[in-house]
N, C-alpha and C positions, 0 to 999 in steps of 0.2 A: 089530505091536508090536516084534518083533525088528529089523525094517528101520529103524524110527525110532531105535531104540537104536544101531544100527550107524552111521547117519548122524550121530548126535550124537557118537559116539566118533571119527568121522573129521572133526571140525570143524577148519577151517583154522587155522594158527597166527595169532597176533595181528598179526604183521608182514605176513603175506600178506593178511589182512582189511583192514588199513590201506591196503595197496597197491591192492587191489581198489576200495576206497572212493575213493581218489584217481584211479584210472583212470576210474571212472565219471563223474568231474567234469572231469578235466583231460586225459584221453586219454594218460596217460604211457606205457602199454605200446606203443602204435603209435609214439609219439615216440622211445622208447628203441630200438625195433626198427629204425627208419629211420636213427638217428644213432649209436648206441653201437658199431656195427660199421663206422663210416665209416673209410675207408682213408687213412692219411697216409704220404707217402714218407719215407724215412730218409736224411738227409744232414746232416753236421755243421753246415753253414752255416745250416740251418733253426733251430738252437738259439739263434741270435743274437736272434731275436724272443722266444724263451722267456726269455732273460736279462732282456730289457726287462720282460716281464710279472712275473717273479719279483722283480725289483728294486722294481717299483712296489708289489707286495704287501708287501714288507719295509718300504718307506717308510710305507705306511698303518699297518701294525702298530706300528712304533716311534713313529710320529707320534701315534697315539692315546695311547700311554703317556706321551709327553712333555707332551701337553696337560693331563694331570692335575696337573702341578706347575708349569707355566709361567704367569706373570702378565703378560698383555699390556698393561702400563701404563707410562707415562712419568712417573708421579709420583715425585718425588725422595725417596729414603730414605737412611739411613746404614747401611752394611753392618756386621753383627755376626755373621757366619757362621763356618764352620770354616776358611776360607782366611785365615790370619793376615796376610799382606802387604796385604790389602785392608781390614783392620779400620779402621772409622771413616771410610772413603772415601764421599763422596756419589755416588750413582748412581741410575739409574732402577730401578723395580721389575722391569722386564723383565730387566735385566742381573743384578740381585741374585737373581732366581729361577733364572736360568741357572747362576749360581755354585752355588746350592743343589742344583740337579739334578746338577751335576758333582761336588760334594763331600759332599753330605749325603743324597741319595736313593740307596737301595741299587740298584746297577747303573745309575745315571743317566748317568754319563759314558760307559759302554759303549754304552748305548742311543743317546745323543746322537751318538756317533761312527759307530755302525752306520747311523743315519738319514742322516748327512751323506755317508758313503761310498756308501751305496746310491743317494743322489740323483746323485752324480757318475757312478757306474757306469750308472745308468738313462739319463742323457743320452748318455753315450758309447756305450752299447749301441744306443740308438735311431739314432744317426748311422751306426754300423757296419752295423746291420740295414738302414737305408734305402739305404746304398751297395750292399749285397748285392742288394737288390731292384732298384736302379737299373742296376747293371752287368749283371745277368742278364735285364733286360727284363720282370721280373715285374709291372711297373706297367701293362702294356698291357691292352687291352680283355679282360675286363670289370672290371678292377681299378683304373681311374683314380680312382674315388671313394675307394677304400680307401687309395690313395696320398696323397690329400689329407688323409684322416683321420690317417694316420701323420705327415704333415708338421705338421698342427695340434698333434698330441700332442708333437712335438719342440719347437715354439715355446712351447706352454703349459708344457712341462717346464722350459724355460730360465727362464721368468718365475716359475714356482712356486719353483724353486730360488733365484732372486734374492730373492723376498719372504721365504722361510724363512731365508736367509743373513743378512737384515737384522734379523730379530726380536730377537736378543740385545742389540742397541743397544750393541755394543762399538765400539771406535775404528776397527777395520778395516771393519766392515759399515757404520758411519755414514759413513765416507769414500765407500763405494760409493753410498749413498743420496744423498749430496751430489753425486756425479758424475751420477747420474740426474736430480737436480733441475736441475743446470746444463744438461743436454741438453733438458729440458722448457722451460726459460726461453728457449732459443734459437729456439723456434717463434715465427714472427712473429705479432703481434697477440694471439693467445690464450695464448701461453706463460705469461705471468704469472698469468692466471686459472686455468689448469690446475694450476700449482704451488700457488696459494692453496687451490684445491679439494682437492688431494691431501693437503696437509699441515695444512689447517685454519688457515691464516694464514702468517706468515713462517716460513721454514725455521729450525729443524727442527719448530717447533710442539710441540703436546703430544698429537697424535692419531695420528701416522703408524704407530706400532707396533701400536696396536689395529686400525687399518684394514688394515695389511698382514697382521695375524693372521687377520682374517676372510677376506681374499682367499686367504691361504695354506692355511687348513685347511678352507675351505668352498667358495668360489666356483670357484677353479681346479681343485682335485681333483674337484669334482662334475662339471665340464665334461669333465675328462680321463676320469673313470670312464665317462661316457656315450659318449665317443668310443672308448674302449677296448672297451666291450661291442659297439658297432656294428662296430668293426674286426674283432673275433673272429667275430661273426655273419656278416660278409661273407666271411671266410676259410672258414668252414664252408659257406656257401651256394655260393660259386664253386668249391669244391674247391681243394685245394692244388696249386700248381705243382710241376713235377718236371723234373729234368735229362734231356736226351735219352739214349736207350738202347734196346736191343732190347726190343720189346714195349710200349714207352711211346708213347702217342699223345695227341692232344688230347681223346680221348673216354674215357680211362681214367686210373686212378691206380694205380701199382704201389708197394706198401709194406706197412705193418702196420696192423691194425685199432686203433681208438681204445681199445677194451676187449678184453682186459686189457693188451695189450703196451704200447701207446703211453702209457697213463695210468700204468702202473707206472714206465716210464722217465722220464716227465715228473715224477712225484712224487719220484723219486730225484734228479733233476737240480735240483729246487727246493731240496732240503735241501743239495745240494752248493753251489749258489750262495749260500744263506744262510750256510753254514759258511765259505766263502771270504771273504765280506764281514765276517763276525764276526771271523775271524782278522786280516784287514787292520785292522779297527777296533780290535782289541785290541793290536796292535803298532805301528801308525802313528798318531801324534797328528795331529789335524786341528782347526783353528779353536780353539786354546787361548786363549779370551777373557781368562783371568786374567793372561796375559802381556801383553795389549794394553791392558786397562783400559777403563773406560766411555767412551762417545763424548762429545767436547766439540767444538763447531763450530770452535774456534780451534786445534785440534790435528789433525795428520795423521801417521800412523805411517810410518816409513821403509819403503820397499819394499812399499807397499800394492798388493796384487794381488787381483783378483776370482777367483771360481771359474773354471776354465778355459773353460767354455762361454760366459762373458760376456767373454772376452778379445777376441773379434772386434770388437764395437762400441767397446771401449776402444782397440784398436789403430787403428781408423779415426780416432778423435778425436786420439790422440797423434801420429799421422803427418800429420794435416791442418795446413797452415800456419794461423796465427792471423789469418785474414782478417776484416775488419770493414767494413761499409758504413754510413754515417750518412745517413739520409734523413728529412727533415722533423722533425728533432729526435729521431729514433728510431735505435737502433743495431741493425743486423742482423748477428749473429755467425755468419758463414759458416763459420768454423773449427769450429763445433759443429753447425750446422744441416745442412750438406752431408753430413757423416758420418751424421747422423740419418736422412737420406733414402737414403743408400747402403746402410745396414744391411738394411732389408727387401728392397732390390733384390738384394743379394748372396745373402741367405738364400732369397728367393723364386724365384731363377733355377732352382733345382733342382726347385721345386714345379711349375712350368709345363712342364717338359720333356716329360712324357708327351703333352700336347696338341699341342706343337710337332712331336714326332716323328710322331704320328698324322696331323697335317695334311700334313706333308712327304711321307710315304709313301702317303697315301690309303688305308691299310690299315684296314678296318673289321671284320676278322674277330676271333674270339676266339682267345686264345693261352694255352695251359696248359703248353707246353713252353718251358723256359728257354733263353736264349742263352748261349753261351760268350762272355765279354767280348771275346776276340780277334776274334770274327767280326762284331762291330759296332764297328769302330775309331773312328768319329766320336763315337758315344755314350760309349764308354769314355774317349776322350780328353777329352771335355767334363767327365765326372765327375772325372777326375784333375786337370784344370785347376781345378775348383771346390775340390777338397781342397787344392791348392797355394795357392790364394787364401786359404783359411781359415787355413792354416799361416802364411803371410806376415803376416796380420793378428794372429794369436796372438803372433808375435814382436814386432810393434809394440806390443801390449798389455803386454808385459813387457820393453820396451826397456831400462829401468833395471836390471833383473835380469840380462839378457844382457850389458849393458855392464859390470856389476860382476863377474860370475863368469867372463867370457871376456876381461876386461881390454881392452875395446873402447871406442871413443868412442860415447857415446849419440847424438851427432849423426850419426855414420856409420850407425848402425843405423836411425835415423829416416829418413835418405835412402834406405837400402836398401829400407825398407818402402814409401816413396813411389814409388820407381822399380819395385820388385818387384810392386806392386799391378797394374801394367799389363803388365810384361814376363814375370814368372814364370809366370802362367797360360798365356800364349801358348807359351812354351818347353815347358811341361809338356804342352800339347795336341799340339804337333808331335812331341815325343819319344815320347809314348805311342802316337800314331797309327803312327809308324814301327815301334815294337816290335810292335804288333798285326799289322801287315802282314807283318813278319818271321816271327811265329809262324804266321800263315796259310800262308806259303810253306813252312814246315817241315811243317805238317800236310799240305799238298798233296803234298810229296815222300814223306812217310810212307805216305800212301794208295797212291801209285803204286809206290814202291820197297820198302816194308816197313820193318821196324825194323832198325837197325844192330846186328849181333851182335858186332862186334869181331874176327871171324874173317877173316883175310886168306888169300886163295886165289890161287895162281898159275895162269894160263891156259896152254894148250899153246904159245901163241906168245910167252910170257914176260911178259905183262902181269899186274900184281898188282891184284886187286880185293877189296873187302870184301864178304863174304856178307851179304845182307839176308834177313831172315825175314819172310814175309808176315804182316800183321796179322790177328788173329782177326776174324770177321765182326761181333762186337759192337763192337769198337773202330773198325772201318771205318764202322759205322753212326753212332757218336758223332761221328766226325770229319767226316761228310758230311751230317748230318741238318739242318743249319741252312739257312734260306732266304736267298736273295740278291735284294734288290730291284733293279729297274732304274730308272734316273733318269726322272723325268717329262719328257715332251717337250711343248712348246707346240704343235708342229705348224705347218703352213703358215699364214701370216697373210694370204695372198691366195688366193681360191678360183679355180676353173677359168674363171670369167668375169671375172677381174681385179678383183673387189671385195675391198677390204681389210677384214679382220676385226679389230675392236678388241679388243686383249688387255688385260685388267685388270692393274693394277700388282701386285695380290696374286698373280695367276696367274704373272706374270714372276718375282716373288720366290720363289714356291714351286718353280718350275722350277730357279732358280739354287741354292736350298738343296738340292734333290734331287740335282743334279749334284755339289754339294759333299759330299753324304753317300755317294752310290752310283755316281758316274761312274768311268770307268777310272782306276786309280791310287788309288782309295779302298777297294777290296776286291779280293782275289785270287780269280779264278774257281775254282769247285770243279772237281776233276778229273771228267771225263766217264767214262761206262761204257766207251766205245771206247778212251780212253787207258789205262784200267786193264787192259782185256783185252789190249791190245797189249803193255804192259809185262810182264804175267804170262805171255804166250805166248813171251817171250824175244826179241821183236823190238825191244824198247826198250833204254834204257841200263841199265847195271848198277846 
């Protein structure tokens, strides 16, 4: 009897009973035991991906608030709200509701600006995060699929931002929609049909705001949410990459456990990101639609510029000559259609690189240790060339603004973009590669001769030399841990019997690319153990 009473007195708390109930059906204890103590490395560059995640969360939170007050309709109404200069002006319900959010909804303008700034930072953080992954080789096996997921998130983020930017139906965003419609019309044969389908008739029609609204708040975010979850699951499954260092190998991860350390830091960083975006939104006005007015197809505002991430396609079209071809009574507008084809090619060039590099090297191994960008000069040079191309096209997208503020000829800027599209990436590639090789030589000398101390010593025979301090073993490991591939050789094309072997064109191309990546002059050989011992024994140079 007393035993039963004691058992009753020791009954588990309600929370523990709920956890036991869930564990019996979902196995949460074993799941938590396997994953809650998962180790994550600690490096500032890994926070770039976290900024992407936190910006996306902020976009979702603020977006939900804005949907409560926004009316996605192009029905024409007369404005009678709080903003006096617009009193009595005819506008769409979408524009009127955006004015109401900005002036009549408590905190509405701040939430609008946080939403817009978070979107800009989200795309910027994704590009910087992808560049970090690219330059350090974090896309290699087994992470190629995750790289594609990240690239798709970038592309979808750009188009989600464009559709959201177009929803207020103001003069600036309407000009951007008109720009997009002109690009669609340039597609041969089907361009007119695509435009009619998208706008529900002749531009601007009466449906595009409602259609963009559905795409913006439902379709694209839903796809992005799925990709983001898959991206994070693969990061968890493959384990995190880490920089080379003592004790770090392809088979372990050196860092902090997910709980409690990493989660505490991540939570603090989320509020830091949220706070910075809120401060920026509070002090820096963005998209003041009341100063632009509602959209009218016969009006274009001076200095109309898209959000920065859509400057690349606009730069392509602005720089392209206005070429046209008339065939069988139809006009093919090459001045718009060619940039429309170049845009996905420029954007997609970075997406296919992991597969090109894997094919050229023939490396099928898993990689969990990151590269230093200087040790892979061809990859680094290609990435910098891509960024240079992007910047040139951004200048083209704002050629009127650059001409106005720097007192230059808009024609001169346009010609710079046309020529720079082909020349600047090549120059950036060459210069970056030379810089990487120079840094490799410096690392080579550091390993062999040690660190310069700044102390000058006079030898007995009168010679002055600088004293070098040997590097610690950890630093030596970091400077020499990278792998160096050897170029692929085709081998003899004629066997010992004089029979010629047929070499495929793809095999020849692979060998040429491999030489361009890894042949002599494309990487500085690592110092050998023998060289290091000779220097340290005093038989080498000072």
